[in-house]
C-alpha positions in Angstrom: 112.0 114.0 110.6 112.7 114.1 106.8 110.5 112.0 104.7 112.3 110.4 101.7 109.5 108.5 100.0 105.8 107.5 100.5 103.9 104.6 99.1 100.7 106.4 97.9 99.5 103.3 96.2 99.3 101.4 99.5 96.8 103.9 100.9 94.6 103.3 97.9 94.9 99.6 97.5 94.9 98.5 101.2 93.0 99.0 104.4 95.7 99.9 107.0 94.9 98.2 110.3 98.1 99.0 112.3 101.3 101.1 111.8 104.7 100.2 113.1 108.0 102.1 112.9 111.1 100.0 112.1 114.8 100.4 111.4 116.4 98.9 108.4 119.9 97.3 107.8 121.6 99.2 105.0 125.1 99.6 103.6 126.9 103.0 103.5 126.4 103.5 99.8 122.6 102.8 100.2 122.3 105.4 102.9 124.0 108.0 100.7 121.6 107.0 97.9 118.6 107.5 100.2 119.9 110.9 101.2 119.8 111.7 97.4 116.1 110.4 97.3 116.8 107.5 95.0 114.4 105.0 96.4 111.1 103.4 95.2 108.6 101.8 97.5 106.2 100.6 94.9 105.5 96.9 94.9 107.6 96.3 98.0 106.4 94.1 100.8 107.7 92.6 104.1 107.9 89.0 104.9 108.5 86.9 108.0 111.3 84.4 107.5 112.6 82.2 110.5 111.7 84.7 113.2 113.0 87.8 111.3 111.2 90.3 109.1 112.7 91.1 105.7 111.6 93.7 103.1 111.6 92.5 99.5 111.5 94.5 96.2 112.6 97.8 97.8 114.5 99.5 95.1 117.4 101.6 96.3 119.4 102.9 93.3 123.1 102.5 93.3 125.1 105.5 94.5 127.1 107.1 91.7 130.4 107.6 93.6 130.4 104.1 95.3 133.5 102.1 94.7 133.8 98.5 93.5 131.1 97.1 95.8 127.6 98.1 94.7 124.9 96.0 96.3 121.9 94.7 94.3 119.2 97.5 94.1 116.5 94.9 94.8 118.2 92.8 97.5 116.4 91.6 100.5 116.9 93.9 103.5 116.5 93.0 107.2 114.1 95.1 109.3 115.1 95.9 112.9 112.3 95.3 115.4 112.0 94.1 118.9 111.3 90.4 119.4 107.8 90.9 120.7 106.9 93.2 117.7 108.2 90.5 115.3 106.2 87.8 117.0 103.0 90.0 117.0 103.3 91.0 113.4 104.2 87.5 112.1 101.3 85.9 114.1 98.8 88.6 112.7 100.0 88.0 109.1 99.6 84.2 109.4 96.4 84.1 111.5 94.4 86.8 109.7 96.0 86.5 106.3 97.2 90.1 106.2 100.2 91.8 104.5 103.1 93.9 105.7 103.5 96.9 103.4 106.0 99.7 103.7 104.1 103.0 103.8 107.0 105.5 104.0 110.7 105.7 104.5 112.3 108.6 106.4 115.2 109.9 108.4 114.7 110.2 112.2 117.7 112.1 113.5 120.5 110.2 111.6 118.7 106.9 111.4 116.8 105.5 108.4 113.3 104.3 109.5 110.5 102.6 107.7 106.8 102.8 108.6 105.2 99.4 108.1 101.5 98.9 107.8 99.7 95.8 108.7 97.2 95.8 105.8 94.2 94.0 104.3 93.8 94.2 100.5 90.8 96.1 99.1 88.5 94.7 96.5 87.7 96.7 93.4 84.2 97.7 94.6 85.7 98.8 97.9 88.0 101.2 96.0 85.1 102.6 94.0 83.1 103.1 97.2 86.0 105.0 98.8 86.3 107.2 95.7 82.5 107.9 95.8 82.7 108.9 99.5 85.5 111.3 98.8 83.7 112.9 95.9 80.5 113.3 97.9 82.4 114.8 100.9 84.1 117.2 98.5 80.7 118.3 97.0 79.2 118.8 100.4 82.2 121.0 101.4 81.8 123.0 98.3 78.1 123.6 98.9 78.7 124.6 102.5 81.4 127.0 101.3 79.2 128.5 98.6 76.3 129.1 101.0 78.4 131.3 103.4 
C-alpha cells in the first residue's frame, strides 16, 4: 500500500466516527498524475447525489504529457462503493447531520483507493481541549522519562 496524500486538517477539525475504503473513477492521465503525487485533499468532501456518492473539490493536477484531452482538475469524481455501503453512509449523513471527508488517497496493488471518514465537525473549544490534552500527555511522558 503506497500512500499518495493525507488530509491532516481533517484529523484536526473533525471527530472521525467511521472509516470506509472506497474506489474512485479516474481517467488515465489522472492516474499518472496521482503516481507523480500531484493531488490535494484539502477542502474536499463527498456528497450523496441520487443514490451515488461523488467527491467534490479533489484537486488532481493535469499530467504534463497528456494529449489534447485534459480533464478539469476540480471536476466531480464518482466513488465506487457497494449499494449497502452507499445507503448506510447517505442515511447517516442525512439523519445525524454528518459529513463525508476524504482522509487519505493511496494505491492498493494497482488500484487507487480513498479512505473516507464519516465525521462530525469540532467546535473551537473542542480543538483547544484536544491540544491541551496532547500537551499534558507529552509533559507526563517527559517527566516519566526524566525520572528513570
